[in-house]
Residue, then its C-alpha position, 0 to 999 in steps of 0.5 A: m500500500q502506497l501512502p500519498n506524501t501529502s496525506l495525514a496517513f503518510s505524516l503519521h507513518v513517518a512521525g511514528s517511525a521517528i517516535a519509535e526511534v526516540i523510544d528506542g533511545h535515539n535523539l529526535n533531531e538526528v532522527l528527523t534529519r534522517c527522515w528528511q534525507a529518506h524522503p527528499d521529495m516530502p512537501p514542506a507542509t508534510r514536513g511540518a505536519v510530521q514534525d508537529l505530530a512527533y513533537s506533540a506525541l513526545r510532549q504528551f508521552g507520559r499521558g499517551d503511554f498511560i492511556l494506551g496501556r489502559l486500551m490494550q491488555t498486552a503491549v504491541r511489540d512493534l514499536h512503529v505501530r505503538a508510536v503511530l497510535l501515540a501520535a494518533l492519540s495526541r492528535l485526537e486530544a488536540r483535534p477531537e472535531e477531526a476524529h473520523t479522519i484521524v482514526d481512518q488515516a491512522v489505520n491506513a498508516v498502520g496498514v503499511i506496517a507488517q502487511s496490514k497485521y495491525k489494522s484491526l488492532a489500531n481501529g479498535v484501540l482508537r475507536n475505544f479511546l473515543r468511546r471511553r475518552d472522558i473516563l480515560l482522561a480522568e484516570a490519567e489525571l490521577d496518575e502523576v506521570a500521566r498528569c505531569r507528562h514528565p518522568r517520576w524522578w524528574i517530578a520528584r527532583l523539581k518538587r524538592t528544588w522548587p517546592e513553590e514553582w515546580q508545577s509551573v515548571i512542569d506546565a511550561g515543559n508541556i507547551h509549545p515554545p515561544m518563537t523569539l527573534r534577536v534583532n541584529a543591532r549592526r543592521t537595524t533596530a528592534a523598533a524598525y524591525l518590528a515595523q517590518l514584521q507588521a508590514a509583513d502581517i506577522a504579529a509580534h511585540l517587543l520584550e522589555e528587559k530589566d527596568g523597562e530597557i528595550g533590548t533586541a528581543i521580539k516575540l512572535e504571536r505565532p511561529v512562522p517559517v524563517d523564510r517568511l521573516p523579512g530580511f532573515a537571509d540578509g542577517l537582519c535577525s536570528v531566532q534566539d530565545a529571550g532567556a538566551q539573549r541575556a548572556a551577551r549583556l551579562l558578560d559585560v564586554a567592552p570594545g577591544m576585549r579578548v573574548l572566548d565562547a567556549c561551547a559556541a554552537p550553534g553560534g547564537k551567543t557568539a553572534h550576539i556578542l559581535e552584534c553588540v561590540d567590537v571584540e577579538l572573539v574565539a568560538l570553540d566547539s568540539d564537533p566539526k559539524r556544529a562548528q561549521r554551523v557557527s561559521e554559517n550563522l556568522k556569515r549570514l549575519g555579516l559577522a564573518e571575514n569577507t562579508g563586510a564585517p567589523t574589523q574584529t570578528a570570531r575565529v571559529k575553532t574545533a576543539d574540546c575546550r577542556d584540552v587547553s593545549a590543543w587550542w590556546d595560544l597562551r594569551n589570556f581572555d578578558r571575558i569567557l562565556a561558558d555555556v556548558p553541556c547540561s541536561a537541557s531540563g530548562v528547554v524540554r518543550r523545544h526538545p521533548d525527547i529529552k524528558w524520556l531519554r535522560q536518566e537521573s544518573d546523567l546529572a552526575k555525568f554532566a556535573k563532572q564534565q561541567a566541573e572539568i570545563l570550569d577548571a580548564l577555562w579558569r586557567v586561560l582567564a586573565p586576572g580581573g577577567k570575568l567568566l559567565y557560567v550558563t546552563c539551560s538546566v533547572f537542576p541544582e547539581e548543574n547550577s548552584i551546587q556546581v558554582e559553589r563547589f567551583a568557588a570553593r576550589q578556586k580561592n581566587c574566584i569572586r562571585l559577582n551579583i546579577d540583578g542584586a543576587p549571586e546567581l540568576h535562575m530563569l525558570p521557564t515562562n511563556n516568554h523564555d526558556g529556563f536558564y541559569y547564570a552565574l558571573l565569576q571574576k578572577k581576583p586581580e594579581 
């Protein structure tokens, strides 16, 4: 049976394949990249539908898996079939008015798997859900994992760390993320670009920073493809979360400084620094492909060599920042941005597979890597220089505890205040993702 690549059945089939790979332990971004490569003729609308189905089903996985367990006496062994059913259940919850079409198309999608072996099963499961919908959803509300749509260990840690805010953090992790733009201050202003968006019939508004200061962040009312954004290809703006846009200003960079972005890919913070001030900047990433993305982003924004860029631009290098001897030229840095690898627990709405791929034991592994990075980078920071430690995590092992232990190890470390406090916790909200910031200064000699 051949499914038309414009049909919902095709989208459910391809999304199911991606979801199945995530359930089997694979990264969603990598899985979707392989999907696009396997279906080069997939129309853009279908690609969007596949992505939406996969992301939605994984955001709702705790609930969908619970409901599927109530609908089936024995779990289906074929992961692809199970994943198509999860995607269909998520779609039925979101669009109940399309129930007939969704069930029909899901049955067709399952029909191309294992020579139609599971068609009657799929039809029975989905129609049974429609009959028992209210009862099943009520039962899901009584189960913590199904209600919160996060793993049980994750929920328990949030409750301990954020006893007052844990529910809002959970809720933020289950919604579609905002789409926020960073205006390239070398090319235009936030106000001028907002006017361009309005002229293009794209609803948006400026986000104010602390004390009413207007920065470069513009939040769209609804996400749009980047090719609809005025001047995107010409470098007028970038897509970057408002929380991530705090980094360039918190680093306190002045013209002429030597700056290191130690974990730079995909290059948003590197570019933002260069958009704000002329500096000598080194951008490192350990992955050659990710480092190439940094270079591509800088070129689009006019911040690479031979693009009419300012005289001081970023030198992009591929290296593990912990292996200092492999990349350091023995000249100290005035400022270092350490946006370290972490659990990404503050951005799970953008990467819903993370909730289900992460294990509680991973936190200790990330903490060890973060400590190694901090110790290595401290060696190349000039006396009096500042290091901004950044994670997109909400867990203290990667944030407060990490910085406290580092400051105890390094007796020449001074913790500087951010907004009147020794650290900045940005829990996820409707306007930004979850981030942690700590600004550390090396004592002058």
